[in-house]
TORKOL-4160 file (C-alpha; in steps of 0.2 Angstrom, whole numbers, padded with zeros to 4 digits, m for minus):
64
<pt num="1" X="0689" Y="0552" Z="m0398"/>
<pt num="2" X="0700" Y="0546" Z="m0414"/>
<pt num="3" X="0693" Y="0541" Z="m0434"/>
<pt num="4" X="0691" Y="0524" Z="m0428"/>
<pt num="5" X="0678" Y="0523" Z="m0415"/>
<pt num="6" X="0668" Y="0536" Z="m0425"/>
<pt num="7" X="0670" Y="0525" Z="m0439"/>
<pt num="8" X="0669" Y="0508" Z="m0429"/>
<pt num="9" X="0653" Y="0514" Z="m0419"/>
<pt num="10" X="0644" Y="0522" Z="m0437"/>
<pt num="11" X="0645" Y="0503" Z="m0446"/>
<pt num="12" X="0637" Y="0496" Z="m0427"/>
<pt num="13" X="0623" Y="0507" Z="m0428"/>
<pt num="14" X="0619" Y="0504" Z="m0447"/>
<pt num="15" X="0619" Y="0488" Z="m0443"/>
<pt num="16" X="0604" Y="0492" Z="m0431"/>
<pt num="17" X="0616" Y="0490" Z="m0416"/>
<pt num="18" X="0608" Y="0500" Z="m0402"/>
<pt num="19" X="0626" Y="0501" Z="m0390"/>
<pt num="20" X="0641" Y="0500" Z="m0392"/>
<pt num="21" X="0650" Y="0488" Z="m0381"/>
<pt num="22" X="0658" Y="0474" Z="m0386"/>
<pt num="23" X="0651" Y="0459" Z="m0391"/>
<pt num="24" X="0659" Y="0444" Z="m0379"/>
<pt num="25" X="0672" Y="0432" Z="m0381"/>
<pt num="26" X="0681" Y="0418" Z="m0376"/>
<pt num="27" X="0698" Y="0419" Z="m0366"/>
<pt num="28" X="0702" Y="0419" Z="m0348"/>
<pt num="29" X="0686" Y="0424" Z="m0336"/>
<pt num="30" X="0685" Y="0441" Z="m0331"/>
<pt num="31" X="0683" Y="0435" Z="m0313"/>
<pt num="32" X="0700" Y="0430" Z="m0309"/>
<pt num="33" X="0709" Y="0444" Z="m0302"/>
<pt num="34" X="0697" Y="0442" Z="m0284"/>
<pt num="35" X="0703" Y="0447" Z="m0267"/>
<pt num="36" X="0702" Y="0429" Z="m0264"/>
<pt num="37" X="0713" Y="0426" Z="m0279"/>
<pt num="38" X="0726" Y="0440" Z="m0275"/>
<pt num="39" X="0725" Y="0436" Z="m0257"/>
<pt num="40" X="0732" Y="0419" Z="m0261"/>
<pt num="41" X="0747" Y="0425" Z="m0270"/>
<pt num="42" X="0752" Y="0440" Z="m0257"/>
<pt num="43" X="0755" Y="0422" Z="m0246"/>
<pt num="44" X="0764" Y="0413" Z="m0257"/>
<pt num="45" X="0779" Y="0428" Z="m0264"/>
<pt num="46" X="0777" Y="0426" Z="m0244"/>
<pt num="47" X="0781" Y="0407" Z="m0242"/>
<pt num="48" X="0794" Y="0410" Z="m0257"/>
<pt num="49" X="0802" Y="0425" Z="m0250"/>
<pt num="50" X="0803" Y="0414" Z="m0235"/>
<pt num="51" X="0809" Y="0398" Z="m0243"/>
<pt num="52" X="0822" Y="0410" Z="m0253"/>
<pt num="53" X="0830" Y="0417" Z="m0238"/>
<pt num="54" X="0831" Y="0400" Z="m0226"/>
<pt num="55" X="0839" Y="0390" Z="m0241"/>
<pt num="56" X="0847" Y="0408" Z="m0246"/>
<pt num="57" X="0844" Y="0407" Z="m0264"/>
<pt num="58" X="0834" Y="0416" Z="m0275"/>
<pt num="59" X="0816" Y="0418" Z="m0275"/>
<pt num="60" X="0814" Y="0414" Z="m0295"/>
<pt num="61" X="0824" Y="0397" Z="m0291"/>
<pt num="62" X="0813" Y="0392" Z="m0274"/>
<pt num="63" X="0798" Y="0393" Z="m0287"/>
<pt num="64" X="0805" Y="0380" Z="m0297"/>
């Protein structure tokens, strides 16, 4: 465990906190990586590869 973490935890407990978990932050939700989304991306990649192969272009070009 690093000294920085020990100091951070000490400060949290000194301020009457009872756990060391981070506070909630705004931003992208953690639920973005779901089984449904992973499967959708796999299908999209396959589709892009098929388009690229049929047009004889690169997959990145097909993405545009």
